[in-house]
C-alpha positions in Angstrom: 28.3 20.1 8.7 26.4 18.0 10.3 24.4 15.3 8.0 21.8 13.2 9.3 23.0 9.5 10.0 19.5 8.2 8.0 17.0 9.8 5.6 13.8 7.7 5.1 12.1 8.6 2.2 7.9 7.8 1.6 7.9 6.0 -1.8 4.9 3.9 -3.1 4.3 0.8 -4.4 3.6 2.4 -7.7 7.0 1.5 -8.6 6.2 -1.9 -9.4 2.8 -0.7 -12.1 0.1 -3.2 -13.0 1.5 -6.6 -12.7 -1.2 -9.1 -12.3 -1.3 -12.1 -10.1 2.9 -11.5 -9.8 4.4 -11.6 -6.4 6.5 -8.6 -5.8 9.4 -8.1 -3.8 11.8 -5.7 -2.9 14.2 -7.3 -5.7 11.6 -6.9 -8.4 11.8 -4.8 -11.5 10.3 -1.0 -11.7 6.7 -1.5 -13.9 5.4 0.7 -16.3 2.8 3.5 -16.0 2.9 7.5 -14.6 3.2 6.2 -11.0 6.3 3.8 -11.7 8.4 6.3 -13.5 7.3 9.1 -10.3 8.6 7.0 -7.5 11.7 5.9 -9.4 12.0 9.6 -9.9 11.4 10.3 -6.4 13.9 7.8 -4.9 16.6 8.6 -7.3 16.7 12.3 -6.2 18.0 11.1 -2.9 21.5 9.9 -4.5 23.0 12.9 -3.3 22.5 11.6 0.3 23.7 8.0 -0.5 26.6 10.2 -1.9 27.1 11.9 1.2 27.4 8.4 3.3 23.8 9.0 4.7 21.9 6.2 5.2 19.0 6.1 2.5 15.6 4.5 3.0 12.7 4.0 0.5 9.7 3.1 2.2 7.2 1.6 -0.6 4.1 2.3 0.9 0.7 0.4 0.1 -2.7 1.8 0.6 -2.6 2.7 4.5 -5.9 1.9 5.9 -7.0 4.2 8.5 -10.6 5.6 9.2 -9.3 8.9 9.5 -8.2 9.6 5.8 -7.3 7.7 2.8 -8.8 5.2 0.9 -10.6 3.5 3.5 -12.3 6.4 5.0 -13.5 7.4 1.5 -15.3 3.8 1.5 -17.0 3.6 4.9 -19.6 5.9 3.7 -21.0 4.0 0.8 -20.7 0.7 2.6 -22.2 1.6 5.6 -25.2 2.5 3.3 -24.8 -0.6 1.6 -23.6 0.4 -1.4 -20.4 -1.1 -1.6 -19.2 -3.4 -4.1 -15.8 -5.1 -6.1 -14.0 -2.3 -8.8 -13.7 -3.1 -12.0 -13.5 -7.2 -12.2 -12.9 -7.4 -8.3 -9.5 -9.4 -8.9 -6.7 -7.0 -8.9 -4.5 -7.0 -5.7 -4.7 -4.4 -3.0 -1.4 -4.5 -1.1 -2.7 -2.8 2.4 -1.1 -2.0 5.7 -2.8 -0.8 8.8 -2.1 3.1 9.7 -0.2 1.3 13.4 2.0 -0.6 11.2 2.9 2.2 9.1 4.2 4.4 11.8 5.9 1.2 13.5 7.5 0.1 9.9 8.9 4.4 9.8 10.6 3.8 13.2 11.6 0.3 12.4 13.9 1.6 8.7 14.8 4.8 11.2 16.3 2.5 13.9 17.7 -0.7 12.1 21.4 0.0 10.8 21.1 -2.8 8.4 18.0 -1.4 6.3 18.9 0.9 3.1 17.3 1.1 -0.3 13.7 -0.2 -1.1 11.8 -1.7 1.8 8.2 -2.6 1.2 5.7 -0.9 3.9 2.7 -3.1 3.2 1.4 -6.1 4.8 1.9 -9.6 4.7 -1.3 -11.0 3.5 -2.6 -8.6 0.4 -5.7 -9.0 -1.2 -8.0 -9.1 -4.2 -10.5 -6.1 -4.4 -13.1 -8.5 -4.5 -11.9 -10.1 -0.9 -11.1 -6.8 0.6 -14.7 -5.3 -0.3 -16.3 -8.7 1.5 -14.0 -8.6 4.6 -15.4 -5.0 4.8 -18.4 -5.4 4.1 -18.4 -8.2 6.9 -16.9 -5.9 9.7 -19.4 -3.6 9.3 -22.4 -6.2 9.0 -23.6 -4.8 5.5 -23.7 -6.3 2.0 -21.3 -5.7 -1.0 -23.4 -6.4 -3.8 -23.0 -2.7 -5.9 -19.9 -3.2 -8.0 -18.3 -0.1 -9.6 -17.7 -0.9 -13.2 -14.1 -0.2 -14.5 -16.1 2.4 -16.7 -17.3 3.9 -14.2 -14.0 4.4 -12.0 -12.6 6.0 -15.4 -15.6 8.4 -15.5 -14.9 9.0 -11.7 -11.3 9.9 -11.9 -10.0 9.7 -15.6 -7.1 7.6 -16.5 -5.9 7.3 -13.0 -8.2 5.2 -12.1 -6.3 2.6 -14.3 -3.0 2.9 -12.0 -5.3 3.7 -8.3 -8.2 1.5 -8.8 -7.5 -1.3 -11.1 -4.4 -2.1 -11.9 -2.9 -5.5 -9.5 0.0 -5.2 -7.4 0.7 -8.0 -5.0 3.7 -6.9 -2.6 4.9 -8.7 -0.1 7.4 -7.0 3.0 10.2 -9.2 2.5 12.8 -7.1 4.4 10.8 -6.1 7.1 10.0 -9.8 7.6 14.0 -10.6 7.4 14.8 -7.8 9.8 12.6 -8.8 12.3 9.9 -6.6 12.1 6.7 -7.8 13.8 2.7 -7.2 12.5 0.5 -5.8 14.7 -2.2 -6.4 12.1 -0.7 -9.2 9.7 -4.4 -10.2 8.2 -7.1 -8.1 6.9 -10.0 -9.1 9.3 -8.1 -7.9 12.2 -7.1 -4.7 10.9 -10.2 -3.8 9.9 -11.7 -4.4 13.3 -9.2 -2.9 15.2 -9.6 0.5 12.9 -12.8 0.3 13.1 -13.8 -0.6 16.8 -15.2 -3.6 15.7 
């Protein structure tokens, strides 16, 4: 009897699949693979809300950077010990967002009436895995000369290594930018220095 005005659903840029150097926006087609199929089904599940006249936003999150959990937290110990390095060839794009900007993007989606459908929750400067590795090493003042070959990633994570670590997804936050969103941490170096107190 009292439906909400808006639903913000957390989706993921896995929707786009492994796309190499292709620059992707919210208008890009769905990619192939398990994560792309899951993201599509997840977003489709909100159709009854849209049919009922509720504004629905699908925030497609990239890698959310936080020292307290997720990918960055898992990387910190080996990097601090000097054991960091690129994964696979290192030329795959990682589209990232700081945890602060992820929170702000969620609030923006809730309060911006013109937003509905897919919204990429990523920073405006996606980085290759190699550049991400070098930047993190520089911020921590540690070398980054211990690569993780693709086969090692697959031994640790199985088939999911290809979609989680080795796939390339170069995504831009076009709809956030078009609706006036301002990133607190638009570049990787600044984001990591803020998050790690450097």
